[in-house]
Each structure stands twice: as structure tokens, then as C-alpha cells.
C-alpha positions in Angstrom: 19.1 10.5 23.5 18.3 13.5 21.4 17.6 13.0 17.7 20.6 14.9 16.8 23.1 12.5 18.5 20.8 9.7 17.3 21.3 10.6 13.9 25.2 11.2 14.1 25.7 7.6 15.8 23.4 6.0 12.6 25.7 7.9 10.4 28.8 6.8 12.1 27.9 3.4 12.1 25.6 2.9 9.2 26.4 5.3 6.8 22.9 6.3 6.2 20.9 9.3 4.9 17.3 10.4 5.1 15.4 9.4 1.6 13.4 12.9 2.2 16.1 15.5 2.9 19.4 13.6 2.6 20.1 14.4 6.5 23.0 12.2 7.4 21.6 9.5 10.0 18.4 7.4 9.9 16.7 6.4 6.6 13.7 8.7 7.6 14.7 11.4 10.0 12.2 12.7 12.4 11.5 15.9 10.6 10.5 14.2 7.5 8.3 11.6 9.5 6.5 14.1 11.3 5.4 15.9 7.8 3.8 12.9 6.6 0.0 12.9 5.7 -1.7 12.1 8.9 -5.2 11.1 7.4 -6.3 9.4 4.1 -8.5 10.5 1.3 -10.2 9.1 -1.5 -8.2 9.0 -4.9 -10.1 8.3 -7.9 -8.2 7.3 -11.1 -8.8 9.8 -13.8 -10.5 8.3 -16.0 -11.9 6.1 -13.6 -11.7 2.2 -14.7 -15.4 1.1 -15.0 -16.7 -0.6 -11.9 -13.9 0.1 -9.7 -14.7 0.1 -6.0 -13.4 3.2 -3.9 -9.7 3.8 -3.7 -8.1 5.2 -0.8 -4.7 6.5 -0.5 -2.8 8.0 2.5 -0.8 10.7 0.4 0.4 12.0 -2.7 3.0 10.1 -4.7 5.6 12.9 -4.4 8.4 14.2 -2.3 8.9 12.4 0.8 6.3 9.7 0.2 7.7 9.0 -3.3 11.1 8.7 -2.0 10.1 6.1 0.5 8.0 4.1 -1.6 11.1 3.9 -4.4 13.6 3.2 -1.4 11.6 0.2 -0.1 10.6 -1.1 -3.4 13.6 -0.8 -5.4 16.6 -0.2 -3.2 15.4 -2.8 -0.4 15.6 -0.1 2.3 13.6 -2.4 4.6 13.7 0.1 7.7 11.0 2.1 5.5 8.6 -1.0 5.7 7.0 0.3 8.9 6.3 4.1 8.2 5.0 2.9 4.8 2.7 0.2 6.5 1.3 2.7 8.6 0.3 5.1 6.0 -1.2 1.9 4.2 -2.8 1.0 7.4 -4.5 4.7 7.6 -6.1 4.0 4.1 -7.3 1.0 4.7 -8.7 2.2 7.9 -10.4 5.1 6.5 -12.1 2.8 3.8 -13.3 0.4 6.5 -14.8 3.4 8.5 -16.6 5.1 5.4 -17.7 1.7 3.6 -18.6 -0.4 6.9 -18.2 -3.7 5.6 -20.1 -6.6 7.3 -18.0 -9.1 9.1 -14.5 -9.7 9.1 -12.1 -8.1 6.3 -9.6 -9.6 4.6 -6.5 -7.4 3.4 -5.3 -9.1 -0.1 -2.0 -7.5 -1.5 -1.8 -7.0 -5.5 0.6 -9.4 -6.6 4.1 -8.8 -7.6 5.6 -10.5 -10.8 7.5 -13.6 -9.7 10.4 -12.3 -12.0 10.4 -9.1 -9.8 10.3 -10.9 -6.6 13.0 -13.0 -7.5 15.3 -10.3 -8.5 14.5 -8.4 -5.3 14.8 -11.2 -2.9 11.5 -9.2 -1.4 8.1 -8.9 -1.8 7.4 -5.1 -0.9 3.8 -4.9 -1.4 3.1 -8.1 0.7 5.4 -7.0 3.4 3.7 -3.7 3.8 0.2 -5.2 3.5 1.3 -7.8 6.3 2.6 -5.1 8.6 -0.5 -2.9 7.9 -2.9 -5.8 8.9 -1.0 -6.2 12.1 -1.4 -2.5 12.8 -4.9 -2.8 12.0 -5.5 -5.7 14.2 -3.9 -4.1 17.0 -6.1 -1.1 16.8 -9.3 -3.5 17.0 -10.1 -4.1 13.4 -11.2 -7.7 12.6 -8.7 -8.0 9.8 -6.3 -10.4 8.6 -3.9 -10.6 5.4 -4.1 -13.2 2.7 -2.3 -13.8 -0.6 -5.0 -14.9 -2.7 -3.8 -13.3 -5.9 -1.4 -14.8 -8.5 -0.3 -13.3 -11.8 -0.4 -15.3 -14.9 2.4 -15.2 -17.3 2.8 -12.5 -19.9 2.4 -9.4 -17.9 5.1 -6.9 -18.6 6.5 -3.9 -16.6 4.0 -1.1 -16.3 6.4 1.7 -16.1 6.1 4.1 -19.2 2.5 2.8 -20.1 -0.4 5.1 -20.5 -3.9 4.1 -19.1 -5.1 2.2 -22.3 -1.9 0.2 -22.5 -1.7 -0.5 -18.9 -5.2 -1.8 -18.9 -4.6 -3.9 -21.8 -1.4 -5.3 -20.3 -3.4 -6.5 -17.4 -6.4 -7.4 -18.6 -7.1 -11.1 -17.2 -3.6 -11.2 -15.6 -4.8 -12.2 -12.1 -6.2 -15.2 -10.8 -7.4 -16.6 -7.3 -6.1 -20.1 -6.9 -8.4 -22.6 -5.1 -5.8 -23.3 -2.7 -6.1 -19.6 -1.2 -9.9 -19.7 -1.1 -9.8 -22.8 0.9 -7.5 -21.4 3.5 -9.5 -18.0 3.8 -12.6 -20.4 4.1 -11.0 -22.3 6.9 -10.9 -18.9 9.0 -13.5 -16.5 7.6 -16.9 -17.7 6.9 -17.9 -14.4 5.5 -15.2 -11.7 4.6 -15.1 -8.7 2.7 -11.9 -7.7 0.8 -9.7 -4.4 0.7 -6.9 -4.6 -2.2 -4.0 -3.3 -0.9 -1.1 -1.6 -2.9 1.7 0.9 -2.8 0.7 3.4 -5.4 -2.4 4.2 -7.4 -1.9 5.5 -11.0 -4.6 4.5 -13.6 -6.4 2.0 -11.3 -5.8 -0.7 -13.9 -3.9 -2.9 -11.5 -6.6 -2.6 -8.7 -9.6 -3.0 -11.1 -7.9 -6.2 -12.4 -7.2 -7.6 -8.6 -11.0 -6.6 -8.0 -12.3 -8.2 -10.9 -10.2 -11.8 -10.0 -11.6 -11.5 -6.6 -15.0 -11.1 -7.7 -14.7 -13.9 -10.2 -14.4 -16.3 -7.4 -17.5 -14.8 -5.4 -15.6 -12.5 -3.1 -17.0 -9.2 -2.0 -14.0 -6.4 -2.6 -15.2 -3.4 -0.5 -12.4 -1.0 -1.3 -8.8 -0.2 -2.4 -6.0 0.9 -0.3 -2.9 2.3 -1.2 0.1 4.1 0.3 -0.2 7.1 -2.4 -1.8 8.2 -5.6 -0.2 10.0 -8.3 -0.9 14.0 -7.8 -3.8 14.5 -11.0 -5.7 11.7 -9.4 -6.1 13.3 -6.0 -9.3 15.3 -5.5 -8.7 19.0 -4.6 -9.2 20.6 -1.1 -12.8 20.3 0.2 -14.6 18.0 2.5 -15.2 15.2 -0.3 -12.7 12.7 -0.1 -11.3 13.4 3.4 -11.0 11.4 6.4 -10.3 12.0 10.3 -6.8 11.7 11.3 -6.0 8.0 12.7 -4.3 9.5 15.5 -1.4 6.8 14.7 2.1 8.5 14.4 5.2 7.7 12.1 8.1 6.9 14.1 11.7 7.9 12.2 13.7 4.8 11.1 16.8 4.0 12.7 18.7 1.8 10.3 19.2 1.8 6.6 18.5 -2.0 6.1 
């Protein structure tokens, strides 16, 4: 069936619109899906938190990508999970190709605040990481996903905080419970870790996750994110670019 007829049918049955262009039909139309970034790149924050491992992002946190992240995270447009997870998988794959970690790799999602998960009824970062892990495994990477990190009480919403305030808010905010480590040890004798998140802003969240994992003896190889904010993406050039993964984003056909 042609895309136009599919969009018309989805609009009739579901009342959906594309988050990118507001076209009636699928929550992500084919045109917007085809314009998503095909490759990931290094995305250093500015300033860089001391000791942060190399962060990779699939795209800029703007335009269609930003609309997708917000729609999935804040409005529970679950049909956006798969295309967002593909972008996250591209970032993680680029990190694995460049860093070449020895042995198996564990993707660890940045933990959401319990209050946020309860309010949403959904953990968007874990959902994206879990789906990205399946994509990477299908592509031949030796990866698995573990929820190793937990947040401690006292962390407030990061919205509106500058880099210094974010770092202060997150300092010591994450831990790695022993139960999670036992599960990891049972299946993975030696493993490197890639920290996964939806958006890289100041790098404070990624650095705190790295600290908590390294505190229990895990080797953190890189950070992978769906997107990074504009001023934290490097200018065009050879540094920081990777080749296209060859994976394509399929238009989402449903609104939920």
C-alpha cells in the first residue's frame, strides 16, 4: 500500500500526526524518518566533566530528533521507541567500533528517578536501551543490557539547571547495588560498560553514572546517547565522525 494511503488510514483510525512535520497519519512519517542522521559522532560537552569517557551521539537535540525524544519521554508516544532505539544503537555501535573494548559489552541505562517512572508508568531510557541492545546483538555485537544503576534520594529535576548546578545536584546521586552486580557476574565474567541515555547536555549525568560504575570495579568504555545539544556537537570535519551503520529507520505506523 502506498505511503499516502497508509498515512490517510492511520489518520482516520488513530487521529495521529507526525511529530516532525505535523503531517496527518503516522507518528513519524517516512519523509522525516529518511532525514534522521545516518551516523553517530563524538559529542563532547563544553566544558567537559573531568574524567568523562568519550561520549557518542547519533544526532543533534533539535528538530525532528528533539520532537521524537520529547514525544516518547513526556507524551508516551511508544511508537517512537524503535526509531529512537535505532539512533541509540548507532551511537553505541560507533563507540564499540572506535573504542574496541575487550570481551562482552554491557549497555547500562542512566536510571530515571523513581517518581518520574511512577508518574509516567514507563521508563523511557531503559526501554530505548533494551531495544538498542537487541538491535546490536542482531547485528553481531556481543552485548547485553543490565539496569545496574539506581538513584539515591534527593535528586531534583535537572530542567533549567546550568552545568555547575547539574553537577552539584548529581554528585553522589547514583549507586550500583550488589544484586545487579551478582546478576552481571553470573552471565558475564569480563565485561566493558557503555552508559546509555537519551540526551547528552552538560555531561554531568553521564559522568555520575560512570563514577558509580567505576566505584564497584567496572570498566566504562564510552557513553552513547540518542542526541546531544547543539553547542556540544563539534563542527564538521573528519574528527568525531563515523561511517553510517547501514541501518534504516522505518516510519512508525501507530501513535501509541
